[in-house]
N, C-alpha and C positions, 0 to 999 in steps of 0.2 A: 582347443584346437591340439590334437595331438601330432605327435612329432611326423608321423607319417601323410596325414592329411596336409600338413604346412608343407612337406616336401613335395607332394602331389600339386598343390596350388603353384609352389613355385616353378615348377616345370612346365606346368600348363599356362602360367603366365609368361615365361620365356619362351615358348614355343608361339604364343600368341604375338609378341613382340615382334619375332623373327619373320613370322607370317604376313604380319600388318605391313611389316618395311617392305617386303618383297612385293605384296600387291601395290603399295605405294610407287616403288620404283618400276615396275612393269607398265604403270599406267602411264609414267613419264617416257619410257623407252619407246613403248610399242604405239602411243598414239600422240603425245605431246611433242616430242623432238623431232620425229620426222614431217610434222605436217606445221612446224615453225608458229605454234600456237603458244603465247605469250601466258604467264602465270604469277602467281604471288609466292610469298616463302624463300626459303632457301635455294628453290629451283629457279625461281624468277630473278634472284641475284646471281646465280650463276650463268645463267643465260645472258645476262648483261656483261658480266667478265669473259663471257667467249668471244661476244661479238666485238668489244672494244680491246681486250687484251689477247684472245686467243687462247685462254686457259681451260682446259677440258673441265667439263661440269663436275665428273667425279673427283677430280683433285681439289678444286673449288668446294665442294660439298664438304670432302674431309677436313680441309683447311679451316672452314668456318664454323663446322660442327664442333672441331676439337677446342676453337677459340671460344665460342659460346659455352661449351662445356665448362671450361676452365671459370668463366664469368658467373656460370650458374653454381659451380661449386663455393665461391668465395661469396657470394651473396645469400644464396638459397641453402647452402649446407650440404653435408654429405648425404642426407636422406635423399634430397634430389638427386646427389650424382648416380646414386645407386640404380634409380630407376630410370634414367636418361643414357647411361653410359652405352648401354646394348645398341639403341638406336643411333647414338652419334656416330659411332663408328661402323657399324654394321650397313647402314643406308648407303653411305658413299662404296662400301664393298660391294654390295648386290647390284649398285647401280652399274658400275663398272663391268661386271661379268655379264650383266643383262646386256649392255651394249655391243659385247662381242659376237651377239648372234644376231647377224643381217636380216634373218627372216621375220623377226620381230618387227621390223622398221618398216615392213612392206604389208602389212596387214590390210591397210586402208588409205587411200589418199583424199576421202571425203573430209572437208574439215569438220563440218556440222557432227557427223558421226564420230571423229575421231574426239572432237570436243566433249560430247557426251561419254563415251566410252571412259575416257581418261577422267572427267569429272566422277563417274562411279567408283572406279578404282582407286583413285585417290581417297575420296571419302571415306570408302570403306575400309581402305588399309590405314588411315589415320585413327579412324575410328576404333578400331581392332587394338592399335597400340593403345589408346586412351583408356578403352574399356580394362586393359590388362594393369593399369594402373601406373603406366609409363609416359614419355613424352618421346615426340620425334626428334627432338634437338633442335638446332639451329634456329630459326627465327621464332620458335615457340617462347625462347628463353627470356629476350629480350622484354616482352610485354611483362612477364612474371618479374622480372627484376624492378621494373618500372611500378607495378603494383606494390612491391614489397617496400621499396624506397619512397616512392611517391604518393601512393594510393590510388593511381591511376587505375581504371578498371581494365580487365586484361582483355575484354572482347573489344574495348574502345582503341586499344593500340594495336591489336591484331588487325583490324580494318583500316587502320591509318597506315600502318607499314606496308600492308599488302596495297594499298593505294598508290603509295609512294613508290614502290617497286613497278607496278603496272605502269605509271607515269614514264619512270626510266625505260622501260621497254617499248614504249609508245614512240620515243624519240628514233628509233631504228625499224619500227613496224608500220604497216599502212593500217588505214582505219578498219579494214576488216578483220585484221589480225588481232586489232585491239578490242573490237567486239567479242570475237571468240574468246578472249581472253577474261573480260569481264563475266561473260556467260560461263565459262569453265569455274571461275570463283564461285557464281551462285550455285552451280551444280554440287561442288565438292561440298561446299557449306551445307547445303541441304541434306545430302547423302551422310554428312559426319553426324549432324542432329539426329537423324534418323537410328543411326547406328548406335548411338549412344544410349537412345531410349528403347532400342529394341527388347522386347521380352520384358519391359517393367511398367509399362502402361497395362492399366486395369481399368475395370468398370466401377464406379461407385453407384449406388443405388440408395434412395430414401424413399421410404414407403410410409404413406400415412392411411389406415385403415381401422375401422371399429372392431376388426377381426385381426389385430396386431400380434395377439397372443398364438394363435393358431398360425399365422403366416412366419412369426419368428422361429418357432418350433420347425416347421416345414424347411425353413431356411439351414437350419442347425443339422437336422436328420436327412432329409432329401438331398441338399446340395453338399452337406457336410463342410459348411463354410460358417465363421463366426460372425456375430450379429452385435450391435449395441441399440440399447432402447435409451433414445434420448426424449426427454421430458419436453412437451410442446402443447401448444394450445392453438386450437382451430380460430381463424381470423373472423368468421362469420358468427357462429353461435358460442364463440368463446368456451369451449368444452376442452378440457385437458385430455389430452389423447398422446400417448407414447408414440414417437416415430421410430421406426425401425431403419437402422443403418447398415448397409453391409458392403462389402467390396468383393467382387467375384472377375473371374476371368472373362474375356469377351466372349469366348465361347459358351460360358453358363447363362449368358443374357436371357436367351432365347426360352431356356428351360424355367428361368426364374419367373421370367414373366407370365409363362403359361402357368405356373403354380399360384401366383398371386391371383391371375383372374379366374383361376378354377374356385379358391377361397373367397373372395371378395371381387366381384367385376366393377366395382366402383371404386375401387382403391386408388390413391392419388400416388403415382409414381414419379421422382425425379431422377433422371439418369444422366450421368456424366462421366467423362474420361479424366483419370488421374495419370499423371507422368510416371509415378513409382509408389510402391507400397513396400514397406517394411514391417516386420513382425510374424508372428505366428501364422503357418498356412502359406507364407509367401517367402521370405528370406529365412525364415527360421521354422523347424520341424512343427507339424501339427502336436498338440497335446492328445495322448489317447484319450478317447472319449468312453468314460467310464460312468459318469455321474452327470446330472445336470449342472452342477457347479463347474466341474471340469470342462463341460461343453461351454459354459459361459465365459471361461476365462482366456478361450479363443477369439478374442475379438480382434477387430481391425483397429 
């Protein structure tokens, strides 16, 4: 990676972290706080301290994020600190700024709509930050520490902490608000998962056909995709017949199906989704196609 490319990636990731935290804070200020919806994470703890001690949410978020940042540095090391520093201090700052715009708190008074919108924005914002290789800090750090020290899975710790925080808020919230809070956590968890896998999912196709050579060549030349021939044996007639394996984008599936059916209408195809693909043609540049040998090197 050249210095120019590395610098460009650094600024791109930095901008993504700022943008993701801004979207996250916007979901809190515009939809969650005005409608009294409970939630997990650092914001959920901040809602508890505001109710019981009257401490402003942005002030608690700054103090708690700073404390968790120090804990992360001591336990997880300096590399972790560099990826979390921006979020730990920018999120409370932008949260305080957005709270100074009263118009944001009057967008909607419909709690269901507010729950859905807040879940979408929070999940999207956190997902952008994580995709940039950073963390939102705060309650993201204790599960990482427990995983490092005790081997407890991060996902388990996150759910336990969120559940405890929701329970604390239920002590001063009615049943309806508690249900909205649970729904909010489910929505932003779902959106977060989708954002993390956005653009990475591809389609894997396995093809068994007597015309495998022609199909393999069509994939290489017409679709400009790599392929792999896997030695296989048919189950009924016990014939040795190579199976063609290829990975394509979702948009290329219809074209591949048409190509295969034109070559062999009786071909057996197995189509499945894969979460992520790495290698030439996907995360690495394609090798220029000059000879059949070069083409075969571009395999999934």
